[in-house]
N, C-alpha and C positions, 0 to 999 in steps of 0.2 A: 640552769637547774637539769636533772637527769630524770628521766622516769624509771624506777625499781620496782622489778619483782620481789616479791616477800619467798624465798624458798620453802617455808614453813605454810602458809596459809595460802599462796598463789595469787594474792592480790598485789596491784600495781600503785602506788602513789610516786608523788614528787619528789626531791631533794636535792637540796647541795652536795655534793659527795666528790669533790675533786678532792681535798685533803683529808678525807675521811674512810679508816678502813673499816670500821663496823660501823654500823647504825640501824637503830630501833625501829621500827615496822610501826607505821602510823594506825593499822590495823589489829593487830595482835599484839604488839608490843616484842616479837620474839626481836633479839640481837643476833644481827645477819651482816654478813658481806654485802657491797652495794655490787650489785650486778649488770654494769651497765654495757652498751653494745661498743662504744670504748676500749670498757675492759677487757672485754670477751675478743676484740680484734688485738691487743695487745698480748693476750693470751694465746691465742692462735699462730701470732707470728714467733712469740719465745716458742715454742712446741714445734714450728718447722723450722725452725732454729738446728731444734735437736735434732729433732728425723734426719735434717739433711748434713750436719756432722755425722750422726749414725753412720748413715749409706754410704759416704766415703770411707769411713775407718771399716766397714766390711766391705767396700770395694776394693781396698789396698788390702784387707788378709786374705780375699779371694784368690786376688792377682799370685801375692806371695807363695800360696799352697797351691797354684797351677803349675806358676814356675817351675818351683822346686820338687813337685809330683814325688813326693818321699815314698808312695807306694809302689814306683816302678823297683824300688830297688826290695821290696820284698816277693817272697816265693810261697806261693802258697802248694802247691805239691813236690814231691820227689821221687825220684828212680832208679836205681843201683842198677848196673847192666853187668856183665862177664868185665869190661876193664874202660866202663865210663857211666856217668851219672849226666842224669835228667831233670831241668827244675821247669820248673811252670810257675808262670809269673801270672797277677791275675786279672792281666790286659790279655790274656789269652796268648800271648807269645812265650816262648820257651829256648834255654838256655841246654847247653852240654859242654861238658870237658871230658878229658879223658882219650883215649883210643878211639881214631876215625876209621882204622884197616877198611871198616866197609862203604864208610862215611855215614857209620851209624847218632854221626855228632851235626851231619847236615841238615838242620832244624830251623836255622836261623829265619827263612822263610815263612815259617807255619805261623798262623793267626788264627782266632778263634778255637784254639784248642779249649778243654774240658777237664782231657783226664790225661796222664800218661804212662808208660811203662816201657822198662827196660830190659830187654832180652840177651841171647847171647849173638852180642855184633850188629843187632839191631833195634831200631826205637821206634814206638807206634803213640800214635795220637787220636784220641777221640774230641771232634769237633763237634760244638754245640747243634747243628742242623742232625746229630747221629750219623755222619761221614765217618770215616777213618781214614789218615794217610798213615804212612811207613817210610822208614828208610832204613838203609844197613844192607847186610847179608841179605840176599833172597836166590840161595843157590837151591834150594826145596820150595820155594813160590810163597815161602811164607808174607813177603810183602804185597803180596797180591788181594788189595783188599778195597780196591779203585771203586769195587760195585758195591761194598756193604752202605746197608743204609737203617735207620731205628736202631740204633747200637746205644744202649747206654752202659755198657763196661770193656774194658780192656783187659789184656793179661799176653807180654810176650815169656816167650819160650825159648828150648836151644834153636829149632829148626821151625817152628809154628807159633799163630797169632793167634788168638781166640776171643770170639764176640760175644756176647751177651744182647740179645734183641731184649725188648722192651715187652715183648708176650711170653719171655722166661724162657724163649729157646737159645738155642747156642749154635755161632757159627765156627769154622778153622776154618784154616788155609795154612798150608806145609807140611810140614812132617815127613821124617823118615823110614817111614812103614812101620810105624809100631803100635800102630792104632790109636794113637795119642789124638788124633784127630775125628774119631768115632763119635760125635757127639749129636750128631743128625737126632737120636732118639730122645733126647734130653729135654725136659720140660719141668714149669715151674721151680725154673734155676735164678736164683738172687745175685750168687757173684760166681767167681771165678776165680782159678789162677792155673797158669800153665807152667810146668817145672820142664826137666831136660828134655823128658821122652815122654811124659805123662799129663794129662790133663783133670783136675779137680771141679767140681761143681758143687753148690751149696747149694740146697733146697730149701723153700720157702718154711716145708715142717723142722728144720731144722738138723734134717737127715744132710748125707755126703755120698756122692756117685764119683768115680772116678774109672778113666781108661787109660791104656799105652801097657808103657812096659812096667812089668812088676815083679823087675829079676829082685828085687829087697825087699817086698812087700808092700811098697812106695803108696801101692793102690787097696789098700787091706781097711778099707774103711765104711764097711758096709754095717759097724756094730754102732758108729759113731751116731748121738743123739745130743739135743740141746747144743747144736753148734751154730756161731753167731760170725764166725769169720776162718778165712782159710786159707791157707801157703804153701805153695808147690816147691820143694827147693830141687837138686841134681837129682838124691835119691831118696828125699823123704817128704813126708808132708807131715804139716800143723795144723792142729785147727784150734781154736776158740772157742770156750765154752761162756756157755752165760753167765758162769757166778765166777768169772776170773781166772780160772784154770785151765792149763791148756793141755790138749792131747797131740803125740806124735809115732807115727808108723816109718818104718825105711830104714835102710841103712843106719845103723848105728854107730860107725867105724871111730868116727872124730867125737862122738859123745853128744851129735847134734840133736838126739831124741831126749836127753836128759833134761828134762822140763817138768817133772814130776813136783816136785816141791815146788811152783812159781806159782802166784800169788796175786788177785787183783790186777790182773794184765787188761787192759786194753784194746791192741793191736799188737798183731805176731807177722813176722818177717820169716822165710827160709832162703838161705842162699844157698852155697855150693856145699860146704863144710859145717855151717853154725846156724843156727836160730837165733833168732833175735826177738824179746817184746819188750814192749811200753806198757808201762805201769800207767796207774789215772794220777799218782802224785807227780808225772812229768821225769820220772828217772825211768834208766833204761836196762833191762838185762840182757844177758848173751850169753851163751852155751856153744862150747867146741871151738871149732877156727882153725887157724894152720899159726904159722908163726909170723903171720905179717902185722898181727897186732888188732883183726876184725872185731875181736870181743872184745877190747879195750874200753870199755864204755862207762865204767865204773861211778865217773865223775860228770856224767852228759846228766845236765837237767832243764827243765822248762820245755823239754821236749813234747811234740804236738803228734809226732808223722816220723817212721821208722821206714827202711829200706835195706833188706841186705844183698847185696851183690857177692859176685863169686866168690870174692875174697877180700872185699871191704864191707863196711857199714857206712849209710848216710842218715841222718837225721835232720829233722827240720824243728829250728823253735818257734815260739809262741809268738816272735817279734818278728817272724819273719826272715830269719838269718839261716844259717844253713853250716853244722859241723858232719863232717867225716873222717874217717878213719880207716887203716889198713892198709893192702898193698897201695902202692900210686907210682906204679914204676910207668903206667900211661898218663900221669896226672890226671887218675879221676876222681881224687879225693883234692885237687886244688878248686876251692870251694870258696877260697876267701875273697874274692874278686864281686863274687854274688852278695857278697854283706856290706862292703862298701859303700 
């Protein structure tokens, strides 16, 4: 005999239930499954085994994932310099290919990096603590960023590096005495871009400021409004408007400012002689360029970030792989190993 508790009325009664799957309650007559201590114990043992098996399978899967570490092959940011290309990995380390004439690719020991940029034979990295590291050509002191703090964005030009601080002010080092580092009075800045010998800043109200050489009108941005992104090239400056159209000023010797018909653009990048735009559908457009093919991006798809170098172009795909086209004399387009 066993004590049975009715699940409907809550009362208990005694019954022989060793071979009975269901039984009528002696109090209310409801047909119920006998719930005995022995049955409950069997049920607990059954679920314990299921939990144990599930735990083993979960542990095996975790080991396989950790061992494989597929994310270590993924790239989260790219930057194209004069003759080199730099990539940021999700673990905060950095990769570089191409010319290393001035040590601009010596980034193998960098850690805890959250943003990168590549300039004229130099590379700069922003660390998670707001400090900055730089390697490469330091002829103008452009790599003297050791004392920078509270930085939230960086940009590398020809002979100068610019940093945006969390309070909206800007710092700069280097320069060739063309005024490209005269940013001490800037305020309310939300984005920066360093060109060849000029510097551009985007203000929180969508207007733009620029300093430095204006020999080709690359600093004539005072009438720009409703801008949400900027990019400074060699002698031209490009701005992305909130409606997805693009504006450009400066030299148009190679057609690098012929962007009037661009629409649905989400990101821009200005190189030496070319301009690249990323569309919302993941395709890429480019104008101007040279005979190196840096604008041959019409078959690119699934792109989430772009960067225009001196005469090469780099694209980051949504799966973390990288594509590159253009001048490859220094191996700056040899990014295939990053994708394997």
